[in-house]
N, CA, C and O atoms as a GROMACS GRO file, in nm:
protein
  620
    1UNK      N    1  18.520  12.766  24.079
    1UNK     CA    2  18.518  12.762  24.224
    1UNK      C    3  18.497  12.903  24.277
    1UNK      O    4  18.561  12.997  24.230
    2UNK      N    5  18.410  12.917  24.374
    2UNK     CA    6  18.384  13.046  24.438
    2UNK      C    7  18.473  13.059  24.561
    2UNK      O    8  18.478  12.970  24.646
    3UNK      N    9  18.541  13.170  24.570
    3UNK     CA   10  18.629  13.196  24.683
    3UNK      C   11  18.573  13.315  24.759
    3UNK      O   12  18.540  13.417  24.699
    4UNK      N   13  18.563  13.303  24.891
    4UNK     CA   14  18.515  13.410  24.977
    4UNK      C   15  18.380  13.467  24.932
    4UNK      O   16  18.358  13.588  24.939
    5UNK      N   17  18.291  13.381  24.886
    5UNK     CA   18  18.158  13.426  24.846
    5UNK      C   19  18.082  13.473  24.970
    5UNK      O   20  18.080  13.406  25.073
    6UNK      N   21  18.020  13.588  24.958
    6UNK     CA   22  17.943  13.644  25.069
    6UNK      C   23  17.797  13.645  25.029
    6UNK      O   24  17.762  13.684  24.917
    7UNK      N   25  17.714  13.603  25.119
    7UNK     CA   26  17.570  13.604  25.095
    7UNK      C   27  17.508  13.716  25.179
    7UNK      O   28  17.532  13.724  25.300
    8UNK      N   29  17.429  13.799  25.115
    8UNK     CA   30  17.364  13.910  25.185
    8UNK      C   31  17.216  13.876  25.203
    8UNK      O   32  17.159  13.801  25.125
    9UNK      N   33  17.155  13.932  25.306
    9UNK     CA   34  17.012  13.906  25.329
    9UNK      C   35  16.928  13.955  25.211
    9UNK      O   36  16.971  14.042  25.136
   10UNK      N   37  16.809  13.898  25.196
   10UNK     CA   38  16.718  13.951  25.093
   10UNK      C   39  16.692  14.100  25.118
   10UNK      O   40  16.690  14.145  25.233
   11UNK      N   41  16.674  14.174  25.011
   11UNK     CA   42  16.658  14.319  25.022
   11UNK      C   43  16.542  14.357  25.113
   11UNK      O   44  16.548  14.460  25.181
   12UNK      N   45  16.437  14.275  25.116
   12UNK     CA   46  16.322  14.304  25.203
   12UNK      C   47  16.359  14.300  25.351
   12UNK      O   48  16.290  14.360  25.434
   13UNK      N   49  16.467  14.230  25.384
   13UNK     CA   50  16.512  14.224  25.523
   13UNK      C   51  16.596  14.345  25.562
   13UNK      O   52  16.626  14.365  25.680
   14UNK      N   53  16.633  14.427  25.464
   14UNK     CA   54  16.719  14.542  25.490
   14UNK      C   55  16.648  14.676  25.478
   14UNK      O   56  16.690  14.774  25.539
   15UNK      N   57  16.541  14.681  25.399
   15UNK     CA   58  16.470  14.806  25.372
   15UNK      C   59  16.327  14.799  25.424
   15UNK      O   60  16.266  14.692  25.423
   16UNK      N   61  16.274  14.911  25.468
   16UNK     CA   62  16.132  14.913  25.507
   16UNK      C   63  16.039  14.924  25.387
   16UNK      O   64  15.918  14.908  25.403
   17UNK      N   65  16.091  14.950  25.267
   17UNK     CA   66  16.010  14.964  25.146
   17UNK      C   67  15.943  14.832  25.111
   17UNK      O   68  15.999  14.725  25.134
   18UNK      N   69  15.823  14.840  25.054
   18UNK     CA   70  15.750  14.721  25.012
   18UNK      C   71  15.680  14.747  24.880
   18UNK      O   72  15.660  14.862  24.840
   19UNK      N   73  15.642  14.639  24.815
   19UNK     CA   74  15.562  14.648  24.693
   19UNK      C   75  15.631  14.727  24.584
   19UNK      O   76  15.752  14.714  24.562
   20UNK      N   77  15.554  14.810  24.517
   20UNK     CA   78  15.603  14.887  24.402
   20UNK      C   79  15.710  14.988  24.439
   20UNK      O   80  15.782  15.036  24.352
   21UNK      N   81  15.721  15.023  24.567
   21UNK     CA   82  15.821  15.122  24.608
   21UNK      C   83  15.958  15.060  24.636
   21UNK      O   84  16.055  15.133  24.658
   22UNK      N   85  15.968  14.929  24.637
   22UNK     CA   86  16.096  14.862  24.655
   22UNK      C   87  16.160  14.848  24.518
   22UNK      O   88  16.119  14.764  24.438
   23UNK      N   89  16.261  14.930  24.490
   23UNK     CA   90  16.320  14.937  24.357
   23UNK      C   91  16.450  14.858  24.342
   23UNK      O   92  16.487  14.822  24.230
   24UNK      N   93  16.518  14.832  24.452
   24UNK     CA   94  16.645  14.760  24.447
   24UNK      C   95  16.617  14.610  24.459
   24UNK      O   96  16.534  14.568  24.539
   25UNK      N   97  16.687  14.532  24.381
   25UNK     CA   98  16.666  14.387  24.381
   25UNK      C   99  16.755  14.312  24.478
   25UNK      O  100  16.710  14.217  24.543
   26UNK      N  101  16.882  14.355  24.489
   26UNK     CA  102  16.973  14.279  24.576
   26UNK      C  103  17.099  14.357  24.606
   26UNK      O  104  17.138  14.448  24.532
   27UNK      N  105  17.162  14.320  24.715
   27UNK     CA  106  17.294  14.372  24.753
   27UNK      C  107  17.398  14.278  24.694
   27UNK      O  108  17.386  14.156  24.705
   28UNK      N  109  17.501  14.334  24.631
   28UNK     CA  110  17.608  14.251  24.575
   28UNK      C  111  17.740  14.267  24.651
   28UNK      O  112  17.828  14.182  24.640
   29UNK      N  113  17.753  14.375  24.727
   29UNK     CA  114  17.875  14.397  24.806
   29UNK      C  115  17.844  14.498  24.916
   29UNK      O  116  17.770  14.593  24.896
   30UNK      N  117  17.903  14.476  25.032
   30UNK     CA  118  17.892  14.574  25.141
   30UNK      C  119  18.013  14.559  25.232
   30UNK      O  120  18.057  14.448  25.262
   31UNK      N  121  18.065  14.674  25.275
   31UNK     CA  122  18.166  14.675  25.379
   31UNK      C  123  18.137  14.793  25.471
   31UNK      O  124  18.026  14.847  25.467
   32UNK      N  125  18.232  14.834  25.552
   32UNK     CA  126  18.208  14.939  25.651
   32UNK      C  127  18.188  15.078  25.591
   32UNK      O  128  18.143  15.168  25.661
   33UNK      N  129  18.222  15.096  25.463
   33UNK     CA  130  18.211  15.229  25.402
   33UNK      C  131  18.131  15.233  25.272
   33UNK      O  132  18.099  15.342  25.224
   34UNK      N  133  18.098  15.117  25.215
   34UNK     CA  134  18.038  15.118  25.082
   34UNK      C  135  17.943  15.000  25.064
   34UNK      O  136  17.959  14.894  25.123
   35UNK      N  137  17.843  15.024  24.980
   35UNK     CA  138  17.749  14.919  24.942
   35UNK      C  139  17.723  14.929  24.792
   35UNK      O  140  17.708  15.038  24.738
   36UNK      N  141  17.718  14.814  24.728
   36UNK     CA  142  17.679  14.807  24.587
   36UNK      C  143  17.555  14.719  24.577
   36UNK      O  144  17.548  14.613  24.639
   37UNK      N  145  17.460  14.765  24.499
   37UNK     CA  146  17.334  14.691  24.482
   37UNK      C  147  17.299  14.688  24.334
   37UNK      O  148  17.360  14.758  24.253
   38UNK      N  149  17.200  14.607  24.300
   38UNK     CA  150  17.152  14.602  24.163
   38UNK      C  151  17.001  14.617  24.159
   38UNK      O  152  16.928  14.580  24.251
   39UNK      N  153  16.957  14.674  24.047
   39UNK     CA  154  16.814  14.686  24.018
   39UNK      C  155  16.796  14.665  23.868
   39UNK      O  156  16.882  14.704  23.789
   40UNK      N  157  16.686  14.605  23.832
   40UNK     CA  158  16.654  14.587  23.689
   40UNK      C  159  16.538  14.679  23.656
   40UNK      O  160  16.440  14.685  23.730
   41UNK      N  161  16.549  14.749  23.544
   41UNK     CA  162  16.441  14.837  23.499
   41UNK      C  163  16.321  14.750  23.460
   41UNK      O  164  16.332  14.663  23.374
   42UNK      N  165  16.209  14.775  23.525
   42UNK     CA  166  16.086  14.699  23.502
   42UNK      C  167  15.996  14.779  23.409
   42UNK      O  168  15.946  14.885  23.446
   43UNK      N  169  15.975  14.728  23.290
   43UNK     CA  170  15.899  14.802  23.188
   43UNK      C  171  15.751  14.818  23.222
   43UNK      O  172  15.681  14.894  23.156
   44UNK      N  173  15.703  14.747  23.324
   44UNK     CA  174  15.562  14.761  23.363
   44UNK      C  175  15.546  14.832  23.498
   44UNK      O  176  15.436  14.837  23.553
   45UNK      N  177  15.655  14.886  23.551
   45UNK     CA  178  15.650  14.954  23.682
   45UNK      C  179  15.581  15.089  23.670
   45UNK      O  180  15.563  15.142  23.561
   46UNK      N  181  15.544  15.145  23.783
   46UNK     CA  182  15.475  15.274  23.790
   46UNK      C  183  15.556  15.387  23.727
   46UNK      O  184  15.498  15.484  23.678
   47UNK      N  185  15.687  15.376  23.729
   47UNK     CA  186  15.772  15.483  23.678
   47UNK      C  187  15.797  15.474  23.527
   47UNK      O  188  15.846  15.570  23.468
   48UNK      N  189  15.764  15.362  23.464
   48UNK     CA  190  15.800  15.339  23.324
   48UNK      C  191  15.732  15.437  23.229
   48UNK      O  192  15.615  15.470  23.244
   49UNK      N  193  15.811  15.483  23.131
   49UNK     CA  194  15.754  15.570  23.028
   49UNK      C  195  15.686  15.483  22.922
   49UNK      O  196  15.677  15.361  22.938
   50UNK      N  197  15.640  15.543  22.815
   50UNK     CA  198  15.566  15.471  22.711
   50UNK      C  199  15.649  15.359  22.647
   50UNK      O  200  15.594  15.264  22.592
   51UNK      N  201  15.782  15.371  22.653
   51UNK     CA  202  15.870  15.268  22.595
   51UNK      C  203  15.919  15.168  22.699
   51UNK      O  204  15.998  15.079  22.667
   52UNK      N  205  15.872  15.180  22.824
   52UNK     CA  206  15.913  15.089  22.930
   52UNK      C  207  16.044  15.126  22.996
   52UNK      O  208  16.102  15.044  23.068
   53UNK      N  209  16.092  15.247  22.972
   53UNK     CA  210  16.218  15.293  23.031
   53UNK      C  211  16.195  15.361  23.165
   53UNK      O  212  16.084  15.405  23.196
   54UNK      N  213  16.301  15.368  23.246
   54UNK     CA  214  16.297  15.436  23.376
   54UNK      C  215  16.357  15.575  23.361
   54UNK      O  216  16.471  15.588  23.316
   55UNK      N  217  16.282  15.681  23.397
   55UNK     CA  218  16.340  15.815  23.392
   55UNK      C  219  16.464  15.822  23.482
   55UNK      O  220  16.467  15.763  23.590
   56UNK      N  221  16.566  15.892  23.436
   56UNK     CA  222  16.693  15.899  23.509
   56UNK      C  223  16.677  15.957  23.649
   56UNK      O  224  16.752  15.921  23.740
   57UNK      N  225  16.579  16.047  23.668
   57UNK     CA  226  16.563  16.107  23.801
   57UNK      C  227  16.523  16.005  23.907
   57UNK      O  228  16.538  16.031  24.026
   58UNK      N  229  16.471  15.889  23.867
   58UNK     CA  230  16.441  15.781  23.962
   58UNK      C  231  16.572  15.732  24.025
   58UNK      O  232  16.571  15.669  24.131
   59UNK      N  233  16.682  15.759  23.958
   59UNK     CA  234  16.812  15.722  24.013
   59UNK      C  235  16.838  15.778  24.151
   59UNK      O  236  16.910  15.717  24.230
   60UNK      N  237  16.780  15.892  24.182
   60UNK     CA  238  16.796  15.949  24.316
   60UNK      C  239  16.737  15.853  24.420
   60UNK      O  240  16.797  15.830  24.524
   61UNK      N  241  16.620  15.798  24.391
   61UNK     CA  242  16.558  15.701  24.483
   61UNK      C  243  16.638  15.571  24.488
   61UNK      O  244  16.649  15.510  24.594
   62UNK      N  245  16.692  15.528  24.376
   62UNK     CA  246  16.776  15.408  24.378
   62UNK      C  247  16.897  15.428  24.469
   62UNK      O  248  16.933  15.340  24.546
   63UNK      N  249  16.959  15.544  24.459
   63UNK     CA  250  17.072  15.576  24.545
   63UNK      C  251  17.030  15.578  24.691
   63UNK      O  252  17.101  15.526  24.778
   64UNK      N  253  16.915  15.639  24.719
   64UNK     CA  254  16.865  15.645  24.857
   64UNK      C  255  16.837  15.506  24.911
   64UNK      O  256  16.864  15.478  25.028
   65UNK      N  257  16.784  15.416  24.827
   65UNK     CA  258  16.758  15.280  24.873
   65UNK      C  259  16.888  15.203  24.894
   65UNK      O  260  16.894  15.118  24.983
   66UNK      N  261  16.992  15.231  24.816
   66UNK     CA  262  17.122  15.169  24.840
   66UNK      C  263  17.177  15.215  24.976
   66UNK      O  264  17.234  15.135  25.050
   67UNK      N  265  17.159  15.342  25.007
   67UNK     CA  266  17.200  15.394  25.138
   67UNK      C  267  17.121  15.324  25.249
   67UNK      O  268  17.178  15.284  25.350
   68UNK      N  269  16.991  15.311  25.229
   68UNK     CA  270  16.907  15.243  25.329
   68UNK      C  271  16.952  15.099  25.349
   68UNK      O  272  16.951  15.049  25.461
   69UNK      N  273  16.992  15.031  25.242
   69UNK     CA  274  17.042  14.894  25.254
   69UNK      C  275  17.173  14.892  25.332
   69UNK      O  276  17.195  14.802  25.413
   70UNK      N  277  17.261  14.990  25.307
   70UNK     CA  278  17.387  15.002  25.381
   70UNK      C  279  17.358  15.013  25.531
   70UNK      O  280  17.417  14.942  25.612
   71UNK      N  281  17.267  15.102  25.566
   71UNK     CA  282  17.230  15.122  25.707
   71UNK      C  283  17.159  14.997  25.762
   71UNK      O  284  17.180  14.958  25.877
   72UNK      N  285  17.076  14.935  25.678
   72UNK     CA  286  17.007  14.812  25.720
   72UNK      C  287  17.105  14.702  25.756
   72UNK      O  288  17.084  14.630  25.853
   73UNK      N  289  17.211  14.687  25.677
   73UNK     CA  290  17.312  14.586  25.709
   73UNK      C  291  17.381  14.620  25.840
   73UNK      O  292  17.408  14.531  25.921
   74UNK      N  293  17.411  14.748  25.862
   74UNK     CA  294  17.470  14.788  25.991
   74UNK      C  295  17.379  14.751  26.107
   74UNK      O  296  17.425  14.696  26.207
   75UNK      N  297  17.250  14.779  26.093
   75UNK     CA  298  17.155  14.746  26.199
   75UNK      C  299  17.150  14.596  26.225
   75UNK      O  300  17.152  14.553  26.341
   76UNK      N  301  17.145  14.517  26.120
   76UNK     CA  302  17.141  14.371  26.136
   76UNK      C  303  17.267  14.320  26.206
   76UNK      O  304  17.258  14.233  26.292
   77UNK      N  305  17.382  14.375  26.170
   77UNK     CA  306  17.508  14.332  26.233
   77UNK      C  307  17.507  14.358  26.384
   77UNK      O  308  17.565  14.282  26.462
   78UNK      N  309  17.441  14.466  26.424
   78UNK     CA  310  17.432  14.501  26.567
   78UNK      C  311  17.314  14.433  26.636
   78UNK      O  312  17.302  14.438  26.758
   79UNK      N  313  17.227  14.370  26.557
   79UNK     CA  314  17.108  14.308  26.615
   79UNK      C  315  16.996  14.406  26.640
   79UNK      O  316  16.902  14.376  26.714
   80UNK      N  317  17.003  14.525  26.578
   80UNK     CA  318  16.900  14.627  26.594
   80UNK      C  319  16.793  14.611  26.486
   80UNK      O  320  16.821  14.558  26.379
   81UNK      N  321  16.672  14.656  26.514
   81UNK     CA  322  16.567  14.649  26.411
   81UNK      C  323  16.593  14.750  26.299
   81UNK      O  324  16.658  14.853  26.319
   82UNK      N  325  16.540  14.720  26.184
   82UNK     CA  326  16.547  14.811  26.070
   82UNK      C  327  16.449  14.925  26.096
   82UNK      O  328  16.337  14.901  26.140
   83UNK      N  329  16.491  15.048  26.069
   83UNK     CA  330  16.400  15.162  26.087
   83UNK      C  331  16.412  15.256  25.969
   83UNK      O  332  16.506  15.246  25.890
   84UNK      N  333  16.318  15.345  25.958
   84UNK     CA  334  16.318  15.436  25.844
   84UNK      C  335  16.416  15.550  25.868
   84UNK      O  336  16.445  15.590  25.981
   85UNK      N  337  16.467  15.601  25.756
   85UNK     CA  338  16.551  15.719  25.756
   85UNK      C  339  16.493  15.816  25.655
   85UNK      O  340  16.391  15.788  25.593
   86UNK      N  341  16.556  15.929  25.639
   86UNK     CA  342  16.501  16.035  25.554
   86UNK      C  343  16.606  16.088  25.459
   86UNK      O  344  16.720  16.114  25.497
   87UNK      N  345  16.567  16.105  25.334
   87UNK     CA  346  16.649  16.168  25.234
   87UNK      C  347  16.629  16.318  25.251
   87UNK      O  348  16.518  16.369  25.231
   88UNK      N  349  16.734  16.390  25.287
   88UNK     CA  350  16.723  16.533  25.311
   88UNK      C  351  16.746  16.615  25.185
   88UNK      O  352  16.686  16.721  25.167
   89UNK      N  353  16.832  16.565  25.099
   89UNK     CA  354  16.860  16.642  24.979
   89UNK      C  355  16.960  16.573  24.890
   89UNK      O  356  17.024  16.476  24.929
   90UNK      N  357  16.971  16.626  24.770
   90UNK     CA  358  17.061  16.573  24.670
   90UNK      C  359  17.147  16.688  24.619
   90UNK      O  360  17.097  16.796  24.589
   91UNK      N  361  17.274  16.662  24.610
   91UNK     CA  362  17.365  16.764  24.560
   91UNK      C  363  17.440  16.709  24.440
   91UNK      O  364  17.485  16.595  24.439
   92UNK      N  365  17.452  16.792  24.340
   92UNK     CA  366  17.530  16.758  24.222
   92UNK      C  367  17.478  16.634  24.150
   92UNK      O  368  17.558  16.553  24.102
   93UNK      N  369  17.347  16.617  24.142
   93UNK     CA  370  17.294  16.504  24.064
   93UNK      C  371  17.320  16.529  23.917
   93UNK      O  372  17.290  16.637  23.865
   94UNK      N  373  17.375  16.431  23.850
   94UNK     CA  374  17.393  16.440  23.706
   94UNK      C  375  17.365  16.304  23.645
   94UNK      O  376  17.396  16.200  23.705
   95UNK      N  377  17.307  16.305  23.528
   95UNK     CA  378  17.278  16.182  23.455
   95UNK      C  379  17.317  16.202  23.310
   95UNK      O  380  17.290  16.307  23.251
   96UNK      N  381  17.380  16.103  23.253
   96UNK     CA  382  17.425  16.112  23.114
   96UNK      C  383  17.315  16.080  23.014
   96UNK      O  384  17.332  16.099  22.894
   97UNK      N  385  17.203  16.032  23.062
   97UNK     CA  386  17.093  15.992  22.976
   97UNK      C  387  16.962  16.032  23.042
   97UNK      O  388  16.954  16.034  23.165
   98UNK      N  389  16.859  16.062  22.966
   98UNK     CA  390  16.731  16.100  23.027
   98UNK      C  391  16.656  15.981  23.087
   98UNK      O  392  16.567  15.999  23.171
   99UNK      N  393  16.692  15.858  23.044
   99UNK     CA  394  16.621  15.739  23.093
   99UNK      C  395  16.712  15.617  23.082
   99UNK      O  396  16.804  15.613  23.001
  100UNK      N  397  16.682  15.517  23.167
  100UNK     CA  398  16.750  15.389  23.161
  100UNK      C  399  16.661  15.293  23.084
  100UNK      O  400  16.541  15.283  23.112
  101UNK      N  401  16.719  15.222  22.988
  101UNK     CA  402  16.638  15.139  22.898
  101UNK      C  403  16.571  15.022  22.971
  101UNK      O  404  16.620  14.972  23.072
  102UNK      N  405  16.460  14.983  22.917
  102UNK     CA  406  16.385  14.870  22.974
  102UNK      C  407  16.475  14.748  22.989
  102UNK      O  408  16.557  14.718  22.902
  103UNK      N  409  16.458  14.679  23.100
  103UNK     CA  410  16.531  14.557  23.135
  103UNK      C  411  16.681  14.578  23.161
  103UNK      O  412  16.752  14.480  23.182
  104UNK      N  413  16.729  14.701  23.161
  104UNK     CA  414  16.871  14.726  23.192
  104UNK      C  415  16.897  14.690  23.338
  104UNK      O  416  16.813  14.711  23.425
  105UNK      N  417  17.016  14.636  23.363
  105UNK     CA  418  17.060  14.609  23.500
  105UNK      C  419  17.142  14.730  23.544
  105UNK      O  420  17.241  14.766  23.482
  106UNK      N  421  17.097  14.791  23.652
  106UNK     CA  422  17.163  14.910  23.707
  106UNK      C  423  17.246  14.869  23.828
  106UNK      O  424  17.196  14.803  23.919
  107UNK      N  425  17.371  14.908  23.828
  107UNK     CA  426  17.460  14.884  23.942
  107UNK      C  427  17.469  15.014  24.020
  107UNK      O  428  17.519  15.115  23.969
  108UNK      N  429  17.421  15.012  24.143
  108UNK     CA  430  17.412  15.132  24.227
  108UNK      C  431  17.514  15.119  24.340
  108UNK      O  432  17.518  15.018  24.410
  109UNK      N  433  17.597  15.223  24.357
  109UNK     CA  434  17.697  15.222  24.464
  109UNK      C  435  17.676  15.345  24.553
  109UNK      O  436  17.657  15.456  24.504
  110UNK      N  437  17.680  15.321  24.683
  110UNK     CA  438  17.673  15.428  24.784
  110UNK      C  439  17.798  15.418  24.870
  110UNK      O  440  17.825  15.314  24.929
  111UNK      N  441  17.874  15.527  24.878
  111UNK     CA  442  17.997  15.532  24.956
  111UNK      C  443  17.983  15.638  25.064
  111UNK      O  444  17.957  15.754  25.035
  112UNK      N  445  17.999  15.597  25.188
  112UNK     CA  446  17.985  15.687  25.302
  112UNK      C  447  18.089  15.799  25.294
  112UNK      O  448  18.209  15.773  25.293
  113UNK      N  449  18.041  15.924  25.288
  113UNK     CA  450  18.130  16.040  25.284
  113UNK      C  451  18.154  16.093  25.425
  113UNK      O  452  18.267  16.122  25.463
  114UNK      N  453  18.046  16.106  25.503
  114UNK     CA  454  18.059  16.144  25.643
  114UNK      C  455  17.931  16.110  25.718
  114UNK      O  456  17.824  16.093  25.659
  115UNK      N  457  17.945  16.100  25.850
  115UNK     CA  458  17.830  16.073  25.936
  115UNK      C  459  17.855  16.140  26.070
  115UNK      O  460  17.964  16.131  26.126
  116UNK      N  461  17.751  16.208  26.119
  116UNK     CA  462  17.759  16.273  26.249
  116UNK      C  463  17.684  16.189  26.352
  116UNK      O  464  17.593  16.115  26.317
  117UNK      N  465  17.722  16.199  26.479
  117UNK     CA  466  17.652  16.125  26.584
  117UNK      C  467  17.502  16.158  26.590
  117UNK      O  468  17.423  16.077  26.638
  118UNK      N  469  17.463  16.277  26.543
  118UNK     CA  470  17.323  16.317  26.545
  118UNK      C  471  17.236  16.237  26.448
  118UNK      O  472  17.113  16.241  26.457
  119UNK      N  473  17.300  16.163  26.356
  119UNK     CA  474  17.224  16.088  26.256
  119UNK      C  475  17.230  16.148  26.118
  119UNK      O  476  17.181  16.087  26.022
  120UNK      N  477  17.288  16.266  26.105
  120UNK     CA  478  17.306  16.327  25.973
  120UNK      C  479  17.422  16.260  25.901
  120UNK      O  480  17.522  16.223  25.964
  121UNK      N  481  17.408  16.245  25.770
  121UNK     CA  482  17.515  16.183  25.694
  121UNK      C  483  17.507  16.219  25.548
  121UNK      O  484  17.409  16.278  25.502
  122UNK      N  485  17.611  16.183  25.476
  122UNK     CA  486  17.613  16.204  25.331
  122UNK      C  487  17.685  16.088  25.265
  122UNK      O  488  17.779  16.031  25.320
  123UNK      N  489  17.638  16.053  25.146
  123UNK     CA  490  17.695  15.944  25.069
  123UNK      C  491  17.721  15.993  24.927
  123UNK      O  492  17.638  16.062  24.867
  124UNK      N  493  17.836  15.957  24.874
  124UNK     CA  494  17.866  15.979  24.733
  124UNK      C  495  17.818  15.855  24.660
  124UNK      O  496  17.859  15.743  24.691
  125UNK      N  497  17.730  15.875  24.563
  125UNK     CA  498  17.665  15.764  24.496
  125UNK      C  499  17.683  15.771  24.346
  125UNK      O  500  17.705  15.878  24.289
  126UNK      N  501  17.672  15.655  24.283
  126UNK     CA  502  17.669  15.653  24.137
  126UNK      C  503  17.593  15.530  24.088
  126UNK      O  504  17.574  15.433  24.161
  127UNK      N  505  17.552  15.539  23.962
  127UNK     CA  506  17.483  15.429  23.894
  127UNK      C  507  17.564  15.399  23.769
  127UNK      O  508  17.607  15.489  23.697
  128UNK      N  509  17.584  15.270  23.744
  128UNK     CA  510  17.654  15.226  23.623
  128UNK      C  511  17.566  15.127  23.547
  128UNK      O  512  17.489  15.052  23.607
  129UNK      N  513  17.579  15.129  23.417
  129UNK     CA  514  17.514  15.032  23.329
  129UNK      C  515  17.622  14.973  23.241
  129UNK      O  516  17.695  15.046  23.173
  130UNK      N  517  17.633  14.841  23.242
  130UNK     CA  518  17.737  14.772  23.163
  130UNK      C  519  17.875  14.828  23.192
  130UNK      O  520  17.957  14.844  23.101
  131UNK      N  521  17.902  14.859  23.318
  131UNK     CA  522  18.033  14.907  23.360
  131UNK      C  523  18.060  15.054  23.334
  131UNK      O  524  18.167  15.104  23.369
  132UNK      N  525  17.965  15.124  23.274
  132UNK     CA  526  17.983  15.267  23.244
  132UNK      C  527  17.900  15.351  23.340
  132UNK      O  528  17.779  15.330  23.353
  133UNK      N  529  17.964  15.446  23.406
  133UNK     CA  530  17.894  15.534  23.500
  133UNK      C  531  17.800  15.624  23.422
  133UNK      O  532  17.840  15.694  23.330
  134UNK      N  533  17.670  15.622  23.462
  134UNK     CA  534  17.568  15.699  23.390
  134UNK      C  535  17.499  15.803  23.477
  134UNK      O  536  17.426  15.888  23.426
  135UNK      N  537  17.521  15.798  23.607
  135UNK     CA  538  17.461  15.898  23.697
  135UNK      C  539  17.542  15.904  23.825
  135UNK      O  540  17.605  15.806  23.866
  136UNK      N  541  17.539  16.022  23.889
  136UNK     CA  542  17.606  16.036  24.019
  136UNK      C  543  17.542  16.149  24.097
  136UNK      O  544  17.479  16.239  24.041
  137UNK      N  545  17.560  16.142  24.228
  137UNK     CA  546  17.506  16.246  24.316
  137UNK      C  547  17.565  16.228  24.455
  137UNK      O  548  17.614  16.120  24.491
  138UNK      N  549  17.559  16.334  24.532
  138UNK     CA  550  17.583  16.326  24.675
  138UNK      C  551  17.446  16.334  24.740
  138UNK      O  552  17.370  16.428  24.716
  139UNK      N  553  17.415  16.235  24.821
  139UNK     CA  554  17.284  16.225  24.886
  139UNK      C  555  17.302  16.251  25.035
  139UNK      O  556  17.383  16.187  25.101
  140UNK      N  557  17.225  16.346  25.087
  140UNK     CA  558  17.228  16.375  25.230
  140UNK      C  559  17.108  16.308  25.296
  140UNK      O  560  16.996  16.313  25.246
  141UNK      N  561  17.135  16.244  25.411
  141UNK     CA  562  17.033  16.165  25.479
  141UNK      C  563  17.031  16.196  25.628
  141UNK      O  564  17.124  16.255  25.683
  142UNK      N  565  16.922  16.155  25.691
  142UNK     CA  566  16.908  16.171  25.835
  142UNK      C  567  16.841  16.047  25.891
  142UNK      O  568  16.737  16.003  25.842
  143UNK      N  569  16.902  15.990  25.995
  143UNK     CA  570  16.846  15.875  26.064
  143UNK      C  571  16.826  15.912  26.211
  143UNK      O  572  16.918  15.898  26.292
  144UNK      N  573  16.707  15.961  26.246
  144UNK     CA  574  16.683  15.998  26.385
  144UNK      C  575  16.672  15.874  26.473
  144UNK      O  576  16.641  15.765  26.425
  145UNK      N  577  16.698  15.892  26.602
  145UNK     CA  578  16.682  15.781  26.696
  145UNK      C  579  16.538  15.731  26.699
  145UNK      O  580  16.514  15.610  26.709
  146UNK      N  581  16.443  15.824  26.690
  146UNK     CA  582  16.301  15.791  26.695
  146UNK      C  583  16.230  15.851  26.573
  146UNK      O  584  16.184  15.965  26.579
  147UNK      N  585  16.222  15.776  26.462
  147UNK     CA  586  16.163  15.830  26.339
  147UNK      C  587  16.017  15.874  26.355
  147UNK      O  588  15.976  15.975  26.297
  148UNK      N  589  15.939  15.800  26.432
  148UNK     CA  590  15.798  15.838  26.450
  148UNK      C  591  15.785  15.972  26.521
  148UNK      O  592  15.704  16.056  26.483
  149UNK      N  593  15.865  15.991  26.624
  149UNK     CA  594  15.865  16.120  26.695
  149UNK      C  595  15.910  16.233  26.602
  149UNK      O  596  15.852  16.341  26.603
  150UNK      N  597  16.012  16.208  26.524
  150UNK     CA  598  16.061  16.307  26.429
  150UNK      C  599  15.949  16.348  26.332
  150UNK      O  600  15.932  16.466  26.303
  151UNK      N  601  15.875  16.251  26.282
  151UNK     CA  602  15.763  16.282  26.191
  151UNK      C  603  15.654  16.364  26.260
  151UNK      O  604  15.604  16.461  26.204
  152UNK      N  605  15.619  16.325  26.382
  152UNK     CA  606  15.516  16.400  26.458
  152UNK      C  607  15.561  16.543  26.480
  152UNK      O  608  15.482  16.636  26.461
  153UNK      N  609  15.685  16.563  26.519
  153UNK     CA  610  15.735  16.697  26.549
  153UNK      C  611  15.758  16.780  26.425
  153UNK      O  612  15.770  16.902  26.434
  154UNK      N  613  15.765  16.717  26.309
  154UNK     CA  614  15.788  16.788  26.184
  154UNK      C  615  15.659  16.844  26.125
  154UNK      O  616  15.664  16.922  26.030
  155UNK      N  617  15.545  16.805  26.179
  155UNK     CA  618  15.416  16.849  26.122
  155UNK      C  619  15.380  16.987  26.168
  155UNK      O  620  15.275  17.039  26.130
   0.00000   0.00000   0.00000
């Protein structure tokens, strides 16, 4: 029997990413401070090495997409449209392995560390495989009120 089962929207409804750039498969948990998602290493994806493994540095993008899903759920709860945000930087990225094996299920967690009214924020993130933490980082992000204007002014 399932108790308090929560259903989350499909990942495409939470992220602006599409096609080969959408790396996260689904949200498994979300609350006001944290989101957990899953991704499976695709041995035929653009990032795959000769053995079908995912380089560990792709974990930074997985963490960023978990953050985007966290923000996407917030937007949906408020009835706001999903919009793009920006990864500003990564601090203290570490990985215990150079690559994640083909077909491995990666559990990605993003925990809100702080957020400013200006749209700047930081998340403490990690990736686990089979319950063992294999990567972690602090990811700094920015969600401007008007992403298109921000891009124009940044050129």
